[in-house]
BADRENLO-706751 format. One record per residue: x, y negated, z negated of N, C-alpha, C in turn. Coordinates in steps of 0.05 Angstrom, whole numbers, plus 5000, padded with zeros to 4 digits. Layout:
<tiros>
<tiro <X,Y,Z>,<X,Y,Z>,<X,Y,Z>>
...
</tiros>
This chain:
<tiros>
<tiro <4887,4715,4959>,<4873,4740,4966>,<4872,4757,4940>>
<tiro <4848,4765,4933>,<4844,4783,4910>,<4845,4812,4920>>
<tiro <4861,4828,4907>,<4863,4857,4914>,<4857,4873,4889>>
<tiro <4837,4891,4890>,<4831,4906,4867>,<4823,4935,4874>>
<tiro <4828,4953,4856>,<4821,4981,4860>,<4792,4986,4852>>
<tiro <4779,4967,4839>,<4751,4971,4832>,<4732,4960,4853>>
<tiro <4707,4965,4850>,<4687,4955,4870>,<4676,4928,4862>>
<tiro <4684,4917,4840>,<4674,4892,4830>,<4698,4874,4823>>
<tiro <4692,4848,4823>,<4713,4828,4815>,<4701,4811,4792>>
<tiro <4714,4812,4770>,<4704,4797,4746>,<4702,4767,4753>>
<tiro <4679,4756,4746>,<4674,4728,4751>,<4667,4720,4779>>
<tiro <4664,4740,4796>,<4657,4736,4824>,<4633,4753,4832>>
<tiro <4620,4744,4853>,<4598,4759,4865>,<4605,4764,4894>>
<tiro <4604,4789,4902>,<4610,4796,4930>,<4585,4789,4947>>
<tiro <4590,4771,4966>,<4567,4762,4983>,<4566,4775,5010>>
<tiro <4589,4784,5019>,<4590,4798,5045>,<4611,4819,5046>>
<tiro <4605,4841,5058>,<4624,4863,5063>,<4631,4862,5092>>
<tiro <4657,4861,5098>,<4667,4858,5125>,<4678,4884,5137>>
<tiro <4679,4905,5121>,<4687,4931,5131>,<4715,4939,5122>>
<tiro <4722,4962,5132>,<4747,4975,5125>,<4771,4960,5136>>
<tiro <4791,4956,5120>,<4817,4945,5129>,<4839,4963,5120>>
<tiro <4860,4964,5134>,<4882,4982,5128>,<4909,4970,5137>>
<tiro <4929,4980,5125>,<4956,4973,5133>,<4974,4998,5128>>
<tiro <4992,5003,5147>,<5009,5027,5143>,<5037,5021,5151>>
<tiro <5054,5039,5143>,<5082,5038,5151>,<5093,5067,5150>>
<tiro <5111,5072,5167>,<5124,5098,5167>,<5154,5093,5162>>
<tiro <5164,5106,5141>,<5192,5103,5134>,<5207,5129,5136>>
<tiro <5231,5127,5145>,<5249,5150,5147>,<5270,5148,5126>>
<tiro <5279,5171,5117>,<5300,5172,5097>,<5327,5165,5111>>
<tiro <5345,5156,5095>,<5372,5148,5105>,<5392,5168,5095>>
<tiro <5410,5177,5112>,<5430,5198,5105>,<5445,5190,5080>>
<tiro <5454,5165,5078>,<5469,5156,5054>,<5452,5159,5029>>
<tiro <5427,5152,5031>,<5409,5154,5008>,<5405,5184,5001>>
<tiro <5403,5200,5021>,<5399,5229,5016>,<5422,5241,5001>>
<tiro <5446,5233,5008>,<5470,5243,4994>,<5470,5234,4965>>
<tiro <5465,5209,4961>,<5464,5198,4933>,<5442,5212,4917>>
<tiro <5418,5216,4930>,<5396,5229,4916>,<5403,5258,4909>>
<tiro <5417,5271,4927>,<5425,5299,4922>,<5444,5301,4898>>
<tiro <5462,5281,4896>,<5480,5281,4874>,<5465,5275,4848>>
<tiro <5446,5256,4849>,<5431,5249,4826>,<5414,5273,4817>>
<tiro <5405,5289,4836>,<5389,5313,4829>,<5405,5333,4812>>
<tiro <5431,5333,4815>,<5448,5351,4800>,<5449,5343,4770>>
<tiro <5448,5317,4765>,<5451,5307,4737>,<5424,5299,4725>>
<tiro <5404,5297,4741>,<5377,5290,4732>,<5372,5260,4731>>
<tiro <5348,5252,4726>,<5341,5224,4725>,<5326,5215,4749>>
<tiro <5318,5190,4748>,<5303,5177,4770>,<5321,5175,4795>>
<tiro <5309,5181,4818>,<5322,5178,4843>,<5315,5150,4853>>
<tiro <5330,5130,4844>,<5323,5102,4848>,<5324,5095,4878>>
<tiro <5340,5109,4894>,<5341,5103,4923>,<5313,5108,4936>>
<tiro <5300,5129,4927>,<5273,5135,4938>,<5252,5117,4925>>
<tiro <5255,5111,4900>,<5237,5093,4887>,<5236,5066,4901>>
<tiro <5259,5056,4908>,<5261,5030,4923>,<5249,5033,4951>>
<tiro <5254,5055,4964>,<5243,5059,4991>,<5213,5059,4991>>
<tiro <5201,5073,4972>,<5172,5074,4971>,<5159,5048,4961>>
<tiro <5173,5034,4943>,<5163,5007,4934>,<5162,4988,4958>>
<tiro <5182,4988,4974>,<5182,4971,4998>,<5160,4979,5017>>
<tiro <5156,5005,5021>,<5135,5015,5038>,<5107,5007,5028>>
<tiro <5103,5009,5002>,<5077,5000,4990>,<5072,4971,4996>>
<tiro <5092,4954,4991>,<5089,4925,4995>,<5083,4919,5025>>
<tiro <5097,4932,5043>,<5092,4927,5071>,<5064,4936,5079>>
<tiro <5055,4959,5070>,<5028,4969,5076>,<5007,4949,5065>>
<tiro <5011,4940,5040>,<4992,4921,5028>,<4992,4895,5044>>
<tiro <5015,4885,5052>,<5017,4860,5068>,<5002,4863,5094>>
<tiro <5004,4885,5107>,<4990,4890,5132>,<4960,4892,5128>>
<tiro <4952,4905,5106>,<4923,4907,5100>,<4912,4879,5095>>
<tiro <4926,4863,5079>,<4917,4835,5073>,<4915,4819,5098>>
<tiro <4934,4821,5116>,<4934,4806,5141>,<4909,4813,5157>>
<tiro <4902,4839,5158>,<4878,4847,5172>,<4853,4836,5159>>
<tiro <4852,4836,5133>,<4829,4825,5118>,<4826,4795,5123>>
<tiro <4848,4781,5122>,<4847,4752,5128>,<4837,4746,5156>>
<tiro <4845,4763,5175>,<4836,4760,5202>,<4806,4763,5205>>
<tiro <4794,4778,5187>,<4765,4781,5187>,<4750,4759,5172>>
<tiro <4766,4742,5158>,<4753,4721,5142>,<4749,4728,5113>>
<tiro <4761,4749,5104>,<4757,4758,5076>,<4774,4742,5057>>
<tiro <4765,4740,5032>,<4782,4729,5011>,<4788,4749,4989>>
<tiro <4780,4774,4993>,<4786,4795,4974>,<4784,4823,4988>>
<tiro <4798,4842,4976>,<4796,4870,4985>,<4790,4887,4960>>
<tiro <4768,4902,4961>,<4761,4918,4938>,<4764,4948,4945>>
<tiro <4763,4964,4924>,<4766,4994,4927>,<4791,5001,4942>>
<tiro <4813,4988,4935>,<4839,4993,4949>,<4850,5020,4940>>
<tiro <4860,5035,4959>,<4872,5061,4954>,<4898,5064,4971>>
<tiro <4915,5082,4963>,<4939,5089,4978>,<4937,5119,4986>>
<tiro <4949,5125,5008>,<4951,5153,5018>,<4978,5156,5030>>
<tiro <4989,5180,5028>,<5015,5186,5041>,<5012,5212,5056>>
<tiro <5028,5214,5077>,<5029,5239,5092>,<5056,5241,5106>>
<tiro <5065,5266,5109>,<5090,5271,5123>,<5086,5269,5153>>
<tiro <5103,5255,5167>,<5101,5252,5196>,<5120,5272,5209>>
<tiro <5144,5275,5197>,<5164,5295,5205>,<5181,5301,5181>>
<tiro <5200,5317,5183>,<5214,5327,5159>,<5228,5304,5144>>
<tiro <5236,5283,5156>,<5250,5261,5142>,<5235,5235,5143>>
<tiro <5209,5235,5149>,<5194,5210,5150>,<5166,5214,5139>>
<tiro <5157,5193,5125>,<5130,5194,5113>,<5115,5168,5120>>
<tiro <5089,5171,5122>,<5071,5148,5126>,<5059,5140,5099>>
<tiro <5058,5114,5094>,<5043,5104,5071>,<5021,5086,5081>>
<tiro <4997,5092,5073>,<4973,5078,5083>,<4959,5065,5059>>
<tiro <4953,5038,5061>,<4937,5024,5042>,<4911,5017,5056>>
<tiro <4888,5022,5042>,<4863,5016,5054>,<4843,5007,5033>>
<tiro <4823,4992,5042>,<4802,4983,5024>,<4780,4970,5040>>
<tiro <4762,4956,5026>,<4739,4943,5039>,<4743,4912,5037>>
<tiro <4744,4899,5059>,<4747,4870,5060>,<4720,4858,5053>>
<tiro <4721,4837,5035>,<4696,4825,5027>,<4700,4794,5024>>
<tiro <4677,4781,5023>,<4677,4752,5016>,<4665,4751,4988>>
<tiro <4680,4739,4969>,<4671,4737,4941>,<4669,4708,4933>>
<tiro <4648,4701,4918>,<4645,4674,4909>,<4643,4673,4879>>
<tiro <4649,4650,4867>,<4647,4647,4838>,<4618,4650,4830>>
<tiro <4614,4661,4805>,<4587,4664,4795>,<4575,4637,4787>>
</tiros>
């Protein structure tokens, strides 16, 4: 499966557009991670606990988007974007979306 943020795929021609596909996940913070993050905030630097949490969320959202695209018969997703939103004070949604397409070699 080809996934790209652009509307074109080098060396390929898009022959069919199958529509919008998306995948999302909602992740809640963990109390232990919050304590560690608060301590790290005192000394500065990357809050690796949250970096890991969001990296996992991005991968899960992408996997779900790809599964939806495959279900439609797509072999690529173009114009892929991410969006986040707060669901409640300690949870956030991460959404991956794009256009499922069929692409063939030139």
